[in-house]
C-alpha positions, 0 to 999 in steps of 0.5 A: 473113734478118735475124739475130735475135741480135747478137753483140759482143765486149768483150774477154773478154766476149761480148754477145748481144743478142736483136734482135726488137723488133717481137716484143718480143724473144719466143722463137721456135724460130729464136731459141732454136736460134740462142741455143743454138748461139752460147752453145755456140760462146762456151763453146768459145772460149778468148778468151771468159771470160763472156757477157752476154745482153741484149735490144734496146729496148723490153725484155729478152724478153716470153716465147714468140712468140704469133704463132708459137704461133698457127700451131701445134697444141697438140702442136706448141706443147708441143714448142716449149716443151720445146725452150725449156725444154731450152735454159734448163736447159743454161745451168747446164751451160755452163762459162762464166758467163752474165749477164743484163742486164734492161731494160724488161720480163722477162715469162713465158718471158723472166722465166724465161730471165733467172732461168736465167742465172748472174747477173741484173742488173736495171734499177730500173724493169724490169717483171717478171711471170709472167702465165700463171696469170691467162690460164689455164695453169701456166708450162710450164717453169722453175719449179724454176729459180725455186724454186732462186732464191727458195725454194718459197713465193716461187716459188709466189706469183710463179707465181700472178702478180697484179701486176708488180713492179720491179727493186728488188723483184726484188733484194729477192726474190733473183730478181736479183743486182744493181740498175742505174739505168735504161739502165745494166743492160748496162754493169753486166752487162758489168762483172760478166762482165768480173770473172768472166772475169778469174778462173781459168777452171778454178776458175770452171768447177768452181764453176759445175758444182758449183752446177749439180748442185744448181740443175738437180737437179729441172729436167728432171723439173720441166719434164716435170711442168709441161708435162703440167699445161700441156697439161691446163690448155690444155683448159679454157675460160679457156686455150682462150679465150686460145689462140683469140685467137692462133689456136692450134688447140685 
Protein backbone atom coordinates (compact mmCIF):
# COMPACT_ATOMS: atom_id res chain seq x y z
CA UNK A 1 0.00 0.00 0.00
CA UNK A 2 1.30 3.45 -0.88
CA UNK A 3 2.49 5.22 2.25
CA UNK A 4 0.40 8.37 2.70
CA UNK A 5 3.10 10.00 4.81
CA UNK A 6 6.75 10.43 3.90
CA UNK A 7 9.32 10.93 6.65
CA UNK A 8 12.72 12.55 6.16
CA UNK A 9 15.42 13.40 8.68
CA UNK A 10 17.25 16.72 8.30
CA UNK A 11 19.70 16.63 11.18
CA UNK A 12 17.70 16.91 14.39
CA UNK A 13 14.53 17.83 12.48
CA UNK A 14 12.02 15.22 11.27
CA UNK A 15 10.04 16.33 8.20
CA UNK A 16 6.66 14.62 7.83
CA UNK A 17 5.01 15.25 4.47
CA UNK A 18 1.39 14.28 3.81
CA UNK A 19 1.50 12.51 0.47
CA UNK A 20 -2.05 12.21 -0.87
CA UNK A 21 -2.03 14.73 -3.73
CA UNK A 22 -4.87 12.99 -5.58
CA UNK A 23 -7.06 13.63 -2.50
CA UNK A 24 -5.60 17.11 -1.93
CA UNK A 25 -3.84 15.68 1.14
CA UNK A 26 -7.17 15.13 2.90
CA UNK A 27 -7.37 13.53 6.33
CA UNK A 28 -8.54 9.93 6.06
CA UNK A 29 -8.57 7.51 8.98
CA UNK A 30 -5.42 5.69 7.88
CA UNK A 31 -3.49 8.93 7.47
CA UNK A 32 -4.54 10.25 10.89
CA UNK A 33 -3.47 6.97 12.52
CA UNK A 34 -0.12 7.11 10.69
CA UNK A 35 0.48 10.74 11.69
CA UNK A 36 -0.31 9.89 15.29
CA UNK A 37 2.09 6.93 15.33
CA UNK A 38 4.98 8.68 13.58
CA UNK A 39 4.82 11.83 15.70
CA UNK A 40 4.80 9.67 18.86
CA UNK A 41 7.83 7.83 17.48
CA UNK A 42 9.64 11.11 16.77
CA UNK A 43 8.76 12.36 20.25
CA UNK A 44 10.51 9.32 21.76
CA UNK A 45 13.56 9.54 19.46
CA UNK A 46 16.55 11.18 21.17
CA UNK A 47 17.94 12.16 17.76
CA UNK A 48 14.92 14.37 16.98
CA UNK A 49 14.52 17.81 18.53
CA UNK A 50 11.52 19.06 16.53
CA UNK A 51 9.22 17.98 13.71
CA UNK A 52 7.90 19.77 10.64
CA UNK A 53 4.51 18.88 9.14
CA UNK A 54 4.03 19.70 5.46
CA UNK A 55 1.89 18.62 2.50
CA UNK A 56 2.87 17.45 -0.97
CA UNK A 57 1.82 19.80 -3.77
CA UNK A 58 -0.75 21.16 -4.53
CA UNK A 59 -1.24 22.18 -0.88
CA UNK A 60 -1.02 21.51 2.83
CA UNK A 61 -4.35 19.81 3.53
CA UNK A 62 -7.95 20.19 2.31
CA UNK A 63 -9.57 18.81 5.48
CA UNK A 64 -11.59 15.61 5.77
CA UNK A 65 -11.55 13.07 2.95
CA UNK A 66 -15.05 13.55 1.53
CA UNK A 67 -14.83 10.43 -0.60
CA UNK A 68 -14.07 8.38 2.49
CA UNK A 69 -16.87 10.08 4.40
CA UNK A 70 -19.20 9.10 1.56
CA UNK A 71 -18.85 5.47 2.61
CA UNK A 72 -19.94 6.20 6.19
CA UNK A 73 -23.14 6.71 8.11
CA UNK A 74 -23.57 9.89 10.14
CA UNK A 75 -22.54 8.04 13.33
CA UNK A 76 -19.43 6.67 11.63
CA UNK A 77 -18.59 10.10 10.25
CA UNK A 78 -18.82 11.69 13.71
CA UNK A 79 -16.58 8.95 15.13
CA UNK A 80 -14.03 9.60 12.39
CA UNK A 81 -14.02 13.32 13.12
CA UNK A 82 -13.63 12.60 16.86
CA UNK A 83 -10.49 10.53 16.15
CA UNK A 84 -9.03 13.38 14.10
CA UNK A 85 -9.90 15.84 16.88
CA UNK A 86 -8.12 13.70 19.47
CA UNK A 87 -4.99 13.55 17.32
CA UNK A 88 -4.88 17.33 16.89
CA UNK A 89 -5.36 17.90 20.63
CA UNK A 90 -2.46 15.54 21.31
CA UNK A 91 -0.06 17.73 19.32
CA UNK A 92 0.01 20.18 22.24
CA UNK A 93 0.95 17.39 24.63
CA UNK A 94 3.98 16.10 22.74
CA UNK A 95 7.26 17.03 24.40
CA UNK A 96 8.88 18.31 21.18
CA UNK A 97 7.71 21.20 18.99
CA UNK A 98 5.76 20.60 15.79
CA UNK A 99 6.07 23.27 13.10
CA UNK A 100 3.53 23.50 10.25
CA UNK A 101 4.84 24.39 6.77
CA UNK A 102 1.76 25.59 4.89
CA UNK A 103 1.78 26.07 1.11
CA UNK A 104 -1.04 26.16 -1.43
CA UNK A 105 -4.09 25.80 0.78
CA UNK A 106 -5.21 24.97 4.31
CA UNK A 107 -8.95 24.31 4.26
CA UNK A 108 -11.43 23.05 6.85
CA UNK A 109 -9.74 20.40 8.95
CA UNK A 110 -6.44 21.27 7.26
CA UNK A 111 -6.81 24.84 8.51
CA UNK A 112 -7.30 23.58 12.08
CA UNK A 113 -4.53 20.97 11.77
CA UNK A 114 -2.07 23.74 10.93
CA UNK A 115 -3.37 25.92 13.78
CA UNK A 116 -2.92 22.99 16.18
CA UNK A 117 0.83 22.92 15.59
CA UNK A 118 3.12 24.84 17.93
CA UNK A 119 4.46 27.14 15.22
CA UNK A 120 2.85 27.94 11.87
CA UNK A 121 4.84 29.02 8.80
CA UNK A 122 2.67 30.09 5.87
CA UNK A 123 3.57 30.94 2.30
CA UNK A 124 2.44 34.37 1.17
CA UNK A 125 -0.29 33.22 -1.24
CA UNK A 126 -1.55 30.22 0.75
CA UNK A 127 -5.36 30.04 0.64
CA UNK A 128 -6.83 29.72 4.14
CA UNK A 129 -10.55 29.06 4.67
CA UNK A 130 -13.08 27.37 6.94
CA UNK A 131 -15.95 26.54 4.54
CA UNK A 132 -18.06 24.41 6.89
CA UNK A 133 -20.73 26.93 7.94
CA UNK A 134 -21.36 27.89 4.33
CA UNK A 135 -22.14 24.26 3.46
CA UNK A 136 -24.36 23.65 6.44
CA UNK A 137 -22.52 22.76 9.65
CA UNK A 138 -20.22 23.96 12.40
CA UNK A 139 -16.63 22.69 12.25
CA UNK A 140 -16.82 19.56 14.44
CA UNK A 141 -13.53 20.12 16.26
CA UNK A 142 -10.65 22.52 16.84
CA UNK A 143 -12.55 25.70 17.64
CA UNK A 144 -10.89 26.08 21.06
CA UNK A 145 -7.55 25.86 19.29
CA UNK A 146 -8.65 28.69 17.02
CA UNK A 147 -9.82 30.77 20.00
CA UNK A 148 -6.47 30.27 21.71
CA UNK A 149 -4.63 31.43 18.60
CA UNK A 150 -6.63 34.47 17.53
CA UNK A 151 -9.16 35.30 20.28
CA UNK A 152 -12.90 34.77 20.51
CA UNK A 153 -14.16 37.49 18.17
CA UNK A 154 -11.74 36.66 15.37
CA UNK A 155 -12.32 32.92 15.83
CA UNK A 156 -16.07 33.43 15.46
CA UNK A 157 -15.60 35.50 12.31
CA UNK A 158 -13.20 32.95 10.80
CA UNK A 159 -15.60 30.12 11.65
CA UNK A 160 -18.41 31.87 9.81
CA UNK A 161 -16.05 31.93 6.83
CA UNK A 162 -17.32 33.76 3.79
CA UNK A 163 -14.04 34.54 2.08
CA UNK A 164 -10.67 32.82 1.84
CA UNK A 165 -7.62 34.84 2.87
CA UNK A 166 -3.91 34.63 2.16
CA UNK A 167 -0.79 34.08 4.21
CA UNK A 168 -0.24 37.76 4.88
CA UNK A 169 -3.69 37.99 6.45
CA UNK A 170 -3.07 34.77 8.42
CA UNK A 171 0.05 36.38 9.88
CA UNK A 172 -1.81 39.61 10.70
CA UNK A 173 -4.58 37.68 12.45
CA UNK A 174 -2.12 35.70 14.57
CA UNK A 175 -3.11 32.42 12.93
CA UNK A 176 0.42 32.08 11.50
CA UNK A 177 3.72 32.95 13.19
CA UNK A 178 6.04 33.35 10.17
CA UNK A 179 5.54 34.41 6.55
CA UNK A 180 7.54 32.84 3.72
CA UNK A 181 7.69 33.57 0.03
CA UNK A 182 5.79 31.07 -2.09
CA UNK A 183 7.64 27.78 -2.35
CA UNK A 184 9.79 28.60 0.69
CA UNK A 185 7.52 27.65 3.61
CA UNK A 186 9.16 24.26 4.13
CA UNK A 187 12.67 25.73 4.12
CA UNK A 188 11.70 28.39 6.67
CA UNK A 189 9.81 25.85 8.81
CA UNK A 190 12.90 23.62 8.89
CA UNK A 191 15.01 26.62 9.90
CA UNK A 192 12.61 27.45 12.72
CA UNK A 193 12.47 23.81 13.82
CA UNK A 194 16.26 23.49 13.76
CA UNK A 195 16.54 26.55 16.00
CA UNK A 196 14.13 24.97 18.49
CA UNK A 197 15.99 21.65 18.29
CA UNK A 198 19.24 23.37 19.31
CA UNK A 199 17.74 24.59 22.59
CA UNK A 200 17.98 22.50 25.77
CA UNK A 201 15.42 19.74 25.31
CA UNK A 202 14.18 19.68 28.92
CA UNK A 203 13.51 23.42 28.93
CA UNK A 204 11.73 23.32 25.56
CA UNK A 205 9.56 20.43 26.76
CA UNK A 206 8.73 22.25 30.01
CA UNK A 207 7.72 25.42 28.19
CA UNK A 208 5.62 23.43 25.72
CA UNK A 209 3.84 21.56 28.50
CA UNK A 210 3.20 24.74 30.48
CA UNK A 211 1.49 26.48 27.58
CA UNK A 212 -0.32 23.29 26.53
CA UNK A 213 -2.13 23.38 29.87
CA UNK A 214 -3.57 26.75 28.81
CA UNK A 215 -4.16 26.02 25.14
CA UNK A 216 -5.77 22.63 25.72
CA UNK A 217 -7.77 23.56 28.84
CA UNK A 218 -11.15 23.51 27.06
CA UNK A 219 -10.12 21.51 24.01
CA UNK A 220 -11.79 18.19 24.77
CA UNK A 221 -15.04 19.67 26.11
CA UNK A 222 -15.12 22.17 23.24
CA UNK A 223 -14.68 19.41 20.67
CA UNK A 224 -17.42 17.36 22.33
CA UNK A 225 -19.85 20.29 22.21
CA UNK A 226 -18.96 21.12 18.59
CA UNK A 227 -19.38 17.45 17.62
CA UNK A 228 -22.89 17.39 19.07
CA UNK A 229 -23.76 20.61 17.25
CA UNK A 230 -22.26 19.19 14.05
CA UNK A 231 -24.46 16.10 14.33
CA UNK A 232 -27.55 18.27 14.81
CA UNK A 233 -26.58 20.54 11.89
CA UNK A 234 -26.24 17.50 9.64
CA UNK A 235 -29.94 16.77 10.07
CA UNK A 236 -30.97 20.06 8.45
CA UNK A 237 -31.69 20.58 4.77
CA UNK A 238 -28.55 22.49 3.68
CA UNK A 239 -26.19 20.02 5.31
CA UNK A 240 -28.17 17.00 4.11
CA UNK A 241 -27.98 18.28 0.53
CA UNK A 242 -24.21 18.72 0.86
CA UNK A 243 -23.71 15.29 2.41
CA UNK A 244 -25.82 13.57 -0.25
CA UNK A 245 -23.45 14.95 -2.91
CA UNK A 246 -20.73 12.82 -1.34
CA UNK A 247 -22.91 9.78 -0.72
CA UNK A 248 -23.07 10.10 3.07
CA UNK A 249 -26.06 8.17 4.42
CA UNK A 250 -28.28 10.82 6.04
